[in-house]
C-alpha positions in Angstrom: 0.1 0.0 0.0 1.5 3.4 -0.8 -0.2 6.6 0.1 -1.5 7.6 -3.3 -3.7 4.8 -2.7 -5.8 6.5 -0.4 -8.8 7.9 -0.8 -10.3 11.2 2.1 -13.6 13.1 2.2 -13.1 17.2 1.7 -14.7 19.4 4.2 -17.9 19.7 1.7 -18.5 16.0 1.4 -16.5 15.6 -1.9 -14.2 12.4 -2.1 -10.6 13.0 -2.8 -7.8 11.0 -3.8 -4.2 11.4 -2.6 -2.9 10.3 -5.9 -3.9 14.1 -6.8 -0.8 15.0 -4.6 1.2 12.9 -6.7 4.8 14.7 -6.5 4.0 16.8 -3.8 5.8 17.0 -0.6 2.6 16.8 1.9 2.1 17.3 5.2 -0.9 15.7 6.8 -2.1 17.3 10.2 -5.0 16.2 12.7 -6.2 19.4 13.7 -8.9 21.1 16.3 -10.6 24.3 17.0 -10.4 24.9 20.5 -7.0 23.5 21.6 -4.3 25.2 22.9 -2.2 24.4 19.8 -4.5 25.7 17.2 -2.9 28.9 16.7 -0.5 26.4 14.8 -3.1 27.0 11.8 -1.1 30.1 11.4 2.1 28.4 11.0 0.9 25.7 8.9 -0.9 28.6 6.4 2.2 30.3 6.2 4.4 27.4 5.5 1.7 26.4 2.6 1.7 30.1 1.4 5.5 30.2 1.0 6.2 26.7 -0.5 3.0 25.8 -2.4 4.7 26.9 -5.5 7.4 24.7 -5.1 5.2 21.6 -4.3 4.5 21.3 -0.8 0.6 20.9 0.2 -1.0 20.4 3.8 -3.8 18.5 4.3 -5.8 19.1 7.7 -7.6 16.4 9.3 -9.9 17.7 12.0 -10.1 15.5 15.2 -12.4 15.4 17.9 -10.8 12.2 19.8 -8.7 14.5 22.4 -10.1 16.4 25.1 -13.2 16.9 22.9 -11.4 20.0 21.1 -13.2 19.5 17.4 -16.8 19.0 18.2 -18.2 21.8 15.4 -19.5 20.1 12.2 -17.9 20.7 8.8 -19.3 24.2 8.2 -18.1 25.6 11.3 -14.8 23.9 10.9 -14.2 25.8 7.5 -15.6 29.0 8.6 -13.2 28.9 11.6 -10.1 28.1 9.6 -11.0 30.9 6.9 -12.0 33.2 9.3 -9.3 33.3 12.4 -6.4 31.6 10.3 -7.1 32.3 6.7 -6.5 28.9 5.7 -6.1 27.7 2.5 -4.9 24.3 2.4 -7.1 21.1 1.7 -9.5 20.6 4.6 -11.2 17.4 5.0 -13.7 15.5 7.0 -13.6 15.0 10.6 -11.7 11.8 11.2 -10.7 9.3 13.5 -6.6 9.0 14.0 -6.3 6.5 16.7 -8.8 3.0 17.6 -10.4 0.7 15.4 -12.5 3.7 13.6 -8.8 5.3 12.9 -9.1 6.6 9.6 -7.0 4.5 7.1 -4.6 7.3 5.9 -3.6 7.5 9.7 -3.1 3.4 10.1 -1.0 3.8 7.3 0.9 6.7 8.5 1.2 5.9 12.0 2.1 2.2 11.0 5.2 3.8 8.5 6.1 6.5 11.4 5.7 5.3 14.9 5.9 7.9 17.6 6.5 8.0 21.5 3.6 6.1 22.0 4.2 3.9 19.5 0.9 3.3 16.8 -0.7 5.8 18.9 -1.3 9.7 18.2 -0.6 11.8 21.3 -2.7 14.9 20.2 -3.7 17.1 18.2 -1.6 18.5 15.4 0.6 15.6 15.1 2.2 16.4 11.5 3.2 13.9 9.0 6.0 14.7 6.2 5.3 12.6 3.2 8.4 13.1 0.5 7.8 13.9 -3.2 7.9 10.0 -4.2 5.0 9.3 -1.5 7.2 7.8 1.2 6.4 8.7 4.7 9.6 10.5 5.7 9.2 12.2 8.9 6.8 12.7 12.2 6.6 15.6 14.3 5.2 16.1 17.5 1.9 17.9 18.3 4.3 20.8 20.2 6.7 21.1 17.4 5.7 24.5 15.7 5.3 24.3 11.8 8.1 27.4 11.4 10.5 24.1 13.3 10.2 22.4 10.3 11.0 24.5 7.9 14.5 23.9 7.6 13.6 19.8 6.8 10.8 20.9 4.6 13.0 23.2 2.4 15.7 19.7 2.2 13.0 17.3 0.6 11.4 20.1 -1.5 
């Protein structure tokens, strides 16, 4: 299995194949609107704007598994992200990232890049980087600010 074989639903309900992002460096991140780390949306958007023309894409996946910090509807999530952080990178429908109901993309990424908790995601804003060949390359902790990822992303772009 490779990353490009997966599909996910966008916030508006439209299914999207990850094949669309072939040849790009990808950051997959589980997000939440009511988390202490929510301001990372701003840093993620900055990375996206600064590097999208060099082949970077950020894929946001809202998740409500950590402290009920993403309880809102898809429309509310979309509005929150745009109004408060100007998010223009692709946002997907709310998913689970841990447990038996975890989205297949996150099951795959956790199996390829285990973290401190092994095959689990610790909190919102865990960031997985997939290189331009589709290989999961690096995992960043929830507390890692997007700006701290910049030098790594520059190397793989």
